[in-house]
C-alpha positions as CSV (number, residue, x, y, z in Angstrom):
1,M,12.5,-47.5,12.7
2,T,11.2,-45.0,10.2
3,D,11.5,-45.4,6.5
4,L,12.8,-42.1,5.2
5,Q,11.5,-42.8,1.7
6,E,7.9,-42.5,2.8
7,T,8.0,-39.4,5.0
8,P,8.0,-36.0,3.3
9,A,10.9,-33.7,3.9
10,V,8.5,-30.9,4.6
11,P,5.3,-31.5,6.5
12,P,2.1,-30.8,4.4
13,M,0.9,-27.2,4.4
14,D,-2.5,-26.2,5.5
15,P,-4.3,-25.2,2.2
16,G,-6.4,-22.6,4.1
17,G,-5.9,-18.9,3.9
18,D,-7.4,-15.9,2.2
19,E,-6.1,-14.3,-1.0
20,R,-7.8,-11.1,0.0
21,I,-5.0,-10.4,2.5
22,G,-2.8,-9.1,-0.3
23,F,-5.6,-6.8,-1.5
24,H,-6.1,-5.4,1.9
25,A,-2.4,-4.8,2.4
26,A,-2.0,-3.2,-1.0
27,G,-5.1,-1.0,-0.8
28,S,-4.2,0.2,2.7
29,L,-0.7,1.0,1.7
30,L,-1.9,3.0,-1.3
31,V,-4.3,4.9,0.8
32,L,-1.7,5.6,3.5
33,L,0.9,6.7,1.0
34,G,-1.4,8.5,-1.4
35,W,-3.6,10.4,1.1
36,G,-1.3,10.4,4.0
37,V,1.9,11.5,2.4
38,G,0.9,12.8,-1.0
39,V,-2.0,14.9,0.2
40,F,-2.0,15.4,4.0
41,L,1.8,15.7,4.7
42,N,2.2,17.8,1.5
43,L,-0.5,20.3,2.5
44,V,0.6,20.5,6.2
45,L,4.3,21.2,5.2
46,H,3.2,24.0,2.9
47,W,0.7,25.4,5.3
48,T,3.2,25.5,8.2
49,A,6.0,26.9,6.1
50,P,7.0,30.5,6.9
51,A,6.9,33.2,4.1
52,A,10.7,32.9,3.6
53,G,10.4,29.2,3.1
54,R,11.4,26.1,5.1
55,R,14.5,24.1,4.1
56,I,14.0,20.3,4.3
57,G,17.2,18.7,3.0
58,P,17.9,20.1,-0.5
59,Y,14.3,21.4,-0.9
60,V,12.8,24.7,0.1
61,L,9.1,24.7,0.8
62,F,7.1,27.9,0.5
63,P,3.5,28.5,1.7
64,A,2.3,28.6,-2.0
65,L,1.7,25.4,-3.8
66,G,3.9,25.2,-6.9
67,P,3.5,22.9,-9.8
68,Y,5.4,20.0,-8.2
69,A,3.3,20.3,-5.0
70,M,0.1,20.4,-7.1
71,A,1.2,17.3,-9.1
72,L,2.0,15.5,-5.9
73,L,-1.4,16.4,-4.5
74,L,-3.1,15.1,-7.6
75,F,-1.0,12.0,-7.7
76,G,-1.7,11.3,-4.0
77,A,-5.4,11.8,-4.5
78,V,-5.5,9.4,-7.4
79,T,-3.3,6.9,-5.6
80,G,-5.7,7.0,-2.6
81,L,-8.7,6.5,-4.8
82,L,-7.0,3.5,-6.4
83,G,-6.4,2.1,-2.9
84,I,-10.0,2.5,-2.0
85,A,-10.9,0.7,-5.2
86,I,-8.6,-2.2,-4.3
87,L,-10.1,-2.3,-0.8
88,W,-13.6,-2.5,-2.3
89,I,-12.5,-5.4,-4.5
90,A,-11.1,-7.1,-1.5
91,R,-14.4,-6.7,0.4
92,S,-16.6,-7.8,-2.5
93,S,-14.6,-10.8,-3.6
94,P,-15.4,-14.2,-2.1
95,K,-13.1,-15.8,0.4
96,G,-10.9,-18.4,-1.1
97,P,-7.8,-20.4,-0.3
98,L,-4.4,-18.8,-0.6
99,V,-2.6,-20.6,-3.4
100,L,0.9,-19.7,-4.1
101,P,2.3,-20.2,-7.7
102,G,3.6,-23.7,-8.2
103,F,1.3,-25.3,-5.7
104,A,-1.6,-27.5,-6.8
105,Y,-5.1,-26.3,-6.1
C-alpha cells in the first residue's frame, strides 16, 4: 500500500539543461529572418523582376530598389548582425542549468 501524502504528484525534474539553447534559437532565427528574408530574398526578388514589374499579391516589385526595399535591406542587415551578436553571447557564456521562473535554483 502506498501513502499518497508522501509521493509527489509530479516526479522531480532533472535540474540539468543549458540556458544557452534560447540564445542559439533566437540568434539563429534573427540571422535567418534578417539576412535570409530581409537581404537575400529581397535582393533576389528585385533582381529577377522584369522591367514592367512583378506582381506578388498586392505589391508590384520592380528591378530598382525603392525606399521600402532599401529600408528592408538595412533592417535585415541590422537584424542579422544582432543575431550574430546573440550567437556570440551564447558561445562565450558558460554552460549553466536551465532554470525556469518559479523553480528554486
